[in-house]
N, C-alpha and C positions, 0 to 999 in steps of 0.2 A: 750315527754309525753307518758306514757304507755297507752295501749288500755283500761285498766280499768279506768284510770283517764279521758280519752276522753269520755267514756260512761257517767261517773258521772258528768263531768264539762262542756262538750260541748253540747249545745242544737242543735237540728235540726232546721234550720231557712230557710224559703222559702220566697224569694222576688219575687213576681209575676210581670208580665209585666207592670202593672200600678204603681209599686213602693211600694205597700203595703207589710208589713212583717207579717209572720205567724210563730208560733212556736208550731206545733203539736207534740204530742208524736209519737214515731216511733218504728217499729219492723222490723226485718230482715235487712240485708245489703248484697245485691248481685249485681253483675254487669256482663254484657255480652260483651266480646270484639270480634268484627268481623273484618275480613280483606277483602279488595277488591281483589277478585280473578277471574281468567278466566281460563276455562278448554278447552283443545284442544285434540280432538280425531283423530286418524289416522287409515285409512283403512289398514287392514292387521297387525295391532299391538294392542295387548291387553293393556288395561289400559288407563289412561288419563294423559296428561301433564298439570300440574297446575302451573300457574304463579300467584304469590302473589304480590300485590302492597301495598301501605300504608294502615293502618287500617282505618276503618270507625269510626264514632262517637260511643262511648261506650253507651250501653243501660243499664239503671238502673231500674229494677223492684222495685216498692216501696209499702210499706204498712205503712200508718200513720193514725192518728186519732185525732179528737178533743173530749175532754172529759169534763164533768162538767155541771153545771146548764145552762150555756149559750152556750153549744156546737152547738145548732141548729142555733143560731145567727152567731156564728163564721163560721160555715159551709156555711151559706147563703152568707155571705160576701166573703168568699174564692171562692165560685163558681162563683160569679159575677166577681171576679178578673181573673178567668181563661178564661174569654171571651176576654181579652186583648191578642192580637196575639204575642206580644213581648216575648222573652225568659224569663224563670225563672232563678234566681241565687239561688242555694241551698248551704247552708253551712252545710256540713254533718260531723258528728263525725269521720267517717272513711275515707271519700273521699275528705275532705276539700271543697274548693269552686268549684262548677261546674256550667256551664251555659248549660241549657237544654231546650228542648221543650217537653211538655207532649204529648204523643201519644194517651192515653186513660185514662179515669177515671171511675172506678167502685165504686159506692157509696152505702154504706150499713148502715141502722139504725136498724139492727136486735137486737143489744144490746141497750136498750133504753137510756142509759146514754152516748152514744158515737155516733159520725158519723165517719165511717171508709172509707178510700180511698185505693183502690188498682189500679195499672196500671203500665205503663212503661213511663219513661222519656228518651229522646234521646239527648245525648250530641251534642251541636251545635257549629259551629265556630263563632268567633266574627263577628258582622255584617259588620265591616269595610272591604270593598273589597280591596285586595292588588293591588299594581301597576301591570300593565300588565306583564304577565309571560315572562321569558327570551326568550322562544320560539317565541312568537308573536312579541316581540321587535326585535329579531334577524331576523325573517322573513321579517319584514318591512324594516329593514336596508338593507338586501340583495336585496329586490325588489327596494329600492331606488337607490342602487348602479347600478343595472341593468338599471334602467331608466336613470340615469345620463350618463352612457356610450352610450345608444341609443340616448339620446338628443344631446350629443356632436357630435356623428357621423352624425346624421341627419342635425344638424346645419351647420357643415362644408361642407357637400355635397350640401346642398340646398342654402346656403347663399353666396351671392357675394357682399361683403361690398363696399359701396361707401362713399364719403365724408359726405353726409347728414345723414349717420348712426352714425357718431362719437358723435355728440352732444347729441342725445337722449340716447346713451349708457352711456355716462358720467352722464347725469341727472338721468337716471334710477338707476345707482349704488348709487348716492347720495340720491335719494328718498328712496331706500330700507334701506340705512344706517340711514336716519332720522327717519324712522318708528321704526327700531330696537334699536336706541339710547334711545327711551322711555322705552324699556325693561331694558336695562342696557348700559350706555355709557362708555364702558371700553376701555382701551388702545388697547386690542385685536381687538375690532370693528373698531377703528380708523385705525389700520394697514391693516385690511382686506379691508376697504373702500379705502384707499390710493392705495392699490394694484389693486383693481377693476377699479378705475377711471384711473389709469396709463395705464392699459391694454386696457381700452376703447379708450384712446387717440391714441393708436397704433393698433386700430382695423383693419385697412387696411392691415397692414403687418403681423399681428399675431392674427387672429381671434380665433385660438385654445387656445392661452394663455388668451384671453379675456373671453371665456366661462368658462374656469377652475376657473379663479379669481372670476367671477360673481357667480358661484355655491358655491364657498367657502364662500363668503359673505352671501349668502342666507342661508347657513347651520348654521349661527351663533346662532339662538335662542336655539338650542339644548344644547349649552354650558353654558346657563345661567339658574340660579335658579329663577324662577318666576312662578306665577300661570298659569295654562294651558289656562284659558279663556283669560287672558291678552295677552299671546303669540299668540294665534290663532286670536285674534282681530287685532293685529299688522301685522300679516302675511296677513290677509284679506285686511287691509288698503294698504299694499304694492302692492298687486295684483291690487287693484282698481287704484292706482296711475300709475302703469306700463301700464295698459290698455289705459290710457289717453296719457302717454308719448310715447308709442310705436304705436300710431295710424298710421296704414298703414305700420308698420314695423313688419309683422306677424312672421317672423322667430325669431326676437329678443324677441317678446312677448312670443312666444312658449317656447323658451329655458329658459327664466327667470321664467315665471309663472308656468311652469310644475315643475320646481325644488322647487318653493315656496310651491306648493300644497303637494308635497311629504314631504317637511319639516314639514308642518302642521301635516301630518299623523304620522310621526315618533315621534313628540313631544306628540301627543295625546295618542298613545299607551304606551308611556314611563311614562306618568303622573300617579300620585296617586289620586284616586277619593274617597272622603269620603261620598258622597251621590249621589243619582240618578240624581239630577238636574245638577250637574257638568258634568256627563258623557253625558247626553242628550244635554246640551249646546255645548259640543265639536262636537257632531254629526251635530247639526244645523250649526255651524260655518264652518265646513269642507264642508258640502253640499252647503252652500251659496257661499263659495269661489270658489268651483269647478264650480258652475253654472255661476258665473261671467265670468270665462274664456271661458266656452263653449258658452255662449251668445256672447262674443266678437268675437270668431271664426265664429259663425253663421252670425253675422252682417257684417263681413269682407269677407264672403264666402270663408273662409280658411279651407282647408282640412288638418288636422294634419296627420302626418305620422302614418300609421296603427299600427305599432309595438309600437310606443310611446303611442298612444291613448289606446291600449289594456293594456299596462303595467301600465299606470296611473289609468285606471279603476280598475285593480286588486288591486293596493295599496289602493285606496279609499274604495273599497268594503270590502277588508279584514279589514281595520281599522274600518269602520262603524260596521261591524259584531262583531268585538271584543268589541267595545264600547256598543253595544246593550246588549251583555252578561254582561258587567260590570254594566250597568244601571239596568238590571234585578235583579242583586244580591246586589246592593248597597242600602244604606238607602234612604228612601223617606221623603220629607219635610212634616212637620205638623205645623200648626199655630193654637194656641188656645188663647182665651181671658180669662184671669184668673178672677175668680169671687170674690176673696178675697185677701187681702194683704198677701204678702209672702216675701221670699228673695231668692237670686240666689242659695244658697246652697240647700235649701229645694226643689226648682223647679228642679234643676239638678238631685237630687236624685229621685224625683218623676218620672221624665221621663227617668231615667236610661241612662244619657248621660255624656260624659266627661265634667268636670266643666270648664276647660279652653276653650274648643271649644264652650261650651254653652254661656260663657261670650262674646266671639268674635262674634258668630252668632247673638246675640241680641243687641250688642253694649251697654251693660250695663254701666252706669256711676258708679263711686265709691259708690255713695249714694244708687244706686239700688241694689248693691251687698248685702246691709244690708236690704233694704226695696224696694220691687217691689209692686207698688200700684195696686189695683184691676182695671180691665178695660184695662190693658196693653196687647197687643198682644205678645205672646211668640212663638218663632220659634225653632223647634228642629227636629231631624231626627230619623226615626225608620226603 
């Protein structure tokens, strides 16, 4: 389509955060592209070394207006819509669809037949926060591997297995497997369980092989596609069961549950969060699971190896810090009670949400997709 055709046939349309659509007249079409840069100055050397990273959001200076007998009514409605904090979606004849946040609005009625707006809109990223970055996931992986090595070394140095340790080691492996089978009861899990119980039966002769097999079983949830809340709940359940099974067997409890908590962390940072509630729930579950273990150690007057305790603290704190950042940037839950009959399509458009996600979040029936009756609570994320 030529630029002339675009100007003639494509209207400027603004969909504000509340879902309302406006088609004002427009003038000017400019945009400002900025890059994230950092300058470094050196003593004894003229000039500045500049490093450029990815570009920041494009800024669009705008000038548009409402015109006609009802322009004041249109302007009033538009200004009410601007109070909604959600982004605008602008369909522009030159720039296609852009998602922006307005930075300022200068409003003029100097020409009596128009209400004119000048200001700047800033392009914004989509609200969905991506899965944790490769860097943070890699960091937690490395920290988990370090913890696993420390745990194995400490276990073999401090643990002198006796016959009474064999049965709880077998039962512990079976209990972990039972919890994880609810996540996914695969052939892989069965093989890991058989290996862990087999090595537990030979604990006296080969404790090194037992701890490696137990850790491999505990690392199973990362291999499975399931919601993060479900995974973390099952890991928490596994810790609770091992605290009971390994009562008085502190070295066995330490080696197994330390690995379980690090497994919870690596799953949490690798997950994708679509809203703030999911990220905050992960923080709560990790904290609760960690507290269970610390309380068990306190009750048993057990002093965990200092290096292991420090490394586990680092993993948990790094994970929680990352999840706080995710939660800060993620969508927040909203619940509204609709005051009139509607349907799922209209409501999804009104709240600017993905239709399929909206259906799942509200458990709409087939009938409700066509007719959602007034008085129903609607859940969405902004």
